[in-house]
C-alpha positions, -999 to 999 in steps of 0.1 A, spaced: -268 212 -145 -288 200 -117 -297 170 -108 -329 151 -106 -343 120 -90 -364 93 -106 -395 84 -86 -415 52 -84 -449 62 -68 -464 29 -57 -504 32 -44 -535 12 -54 -556 45 -52 -552 62 -88 -564 97 -74 -531 96 -48 -511 80 -76 -523 108 -105 -518 138 -77 -479 126 -69 -472 121 -106 -489 154 -116 -472 172 -89 -434 157 -96 -433 156 -136 -443 193 -130 -413 196 -109 -391 181 -134 -388 146 -119 -391 115 -137 -417 98 -128 -430 58 -129 -460 42 -111 -476 13 -98 -507 2 -88 -500 -31 -72 -466 -49 -53 -465 -69 -88 -462 -37 -109 -438 -22 -85 -414 -52 -85 -413 -57 -120 -405 -19 -125 -378 -28 -95 -361 -54 -114 -355 -32 -148 -350 5 -132 -334 21 -104 -352 47 -87 -335 75 -62 -368 74 -41 -398 51 -39 -433 63 -21 -447 32 -13 -483 26 0 -482 -1 32 -512 -13 24 -513 -25 -11 -541 -53 -23 -512 -83 -28 -485 -71 -4 -471 -51 26 -455 -21 11 -425 -24 37 -422 -58 17 -413 -45 -16 -383 -29 4 -366 -56 8 
């Protein structure tokens, strides 16, 4: 049995979110999406992720600030 990471993709551009979502789900990963920092923070408080792809320039927060 192989391990597949749970991913969070945070980006305000829908085309980037959807492209990454399509790629990683096709590879068998469990993927959640967030269009902004607020949504990402809500997801971080509910779930644990192995990997997060964070846009640095979000409309409501700097992506690096989400790492804290």
